[in-house]
C-alpha positions as CSV (number, residue, x, y, z in Angstrom):
1,M,1.2,4.7,-28.1
2,P,2.8,7.5,-30.1
3,F,5.3,8.6,-27.4
4,Y,6.8,5.2,-26.6
5,V,10.6,5.2,-26.3
6,P,12.3,1.8,-26.1
7,L,14.4,1.6,-23.0
8,G,16.3,-1.7,-23.7
9,A,18.2,-3.0,-20.8
10,R,17.3,0.0,-18.7
11,G,13.7,-0.9,-19.0
12,L,14.4,-4.4,-17.5
13,V,16.3,-2.8,-14.6
14,L,13.4,-0.4,-14.1
15,H,10.9,-3.2,-14.1
16,V,12.9,-5.4,-11.7
17,G,13.4,-2.4,-9.4
18,G,9.6,-1.7,-9.4
19,L,8.9,-5.3,-8.5
20,I,11.3,-5.2,-5.6
21,T,9.9,-1.8,-4.4
22,R,6.4,-3.2,-4.5
23,G,7.4,-6.3,-2.7
24,F,9.0,-4.4,0.2
25,G,6.0,-2.1,0.3
26,A,3.6,-5.0,0.6
27,L,5.8,-6.5,3.3
28,V,5.8,-3.3,5.3
29,Y,2.1,-2.9,4.9
30,W,1.4,-6.5,6.0
31,L,3.7,-6.1,9.1
32,G,2.0,-2.8,10.0
33,A,-1.5,-4.3,9.6
34,R,-0.7,-7.3,11.8
35,R,0.3,-5.0,14.7
36,R,-2.8,-2.9,14.6
37,P,-5.3,-3.7,17.4
38,K,-8.6,-5.3,16.3
39,P,-11.3,-2.7,16.2
40,T,-13.9,-3.1,19.0
41,L,-17.5,-2.3,18.5
42,V,-18.4,0.5,20.9
43,P,-22.0,1.7,20.9
44,L,-22.4,5.3,19.8
45,V,-24.1,7.3,22.6
46,I,-25.4,10.7,21.7
47,P,-26.3,12.8,24.7
48,R,-29.7,14.4,24.5
49,D,-30.2,18.0,25.5
50,S,-33.2,18.3,27.7
């Protein structure tokens, strides 16, 4: 990659911060998904115009 700039220790901090952020995001998503009600299958009724 021609525009690569080595970050050194800052790159490691950035990487660890990204992992922590992803972990918290996954946890929040998982907790939110657990609280959602299960979808029920409701038959679709389309009224007919006579």
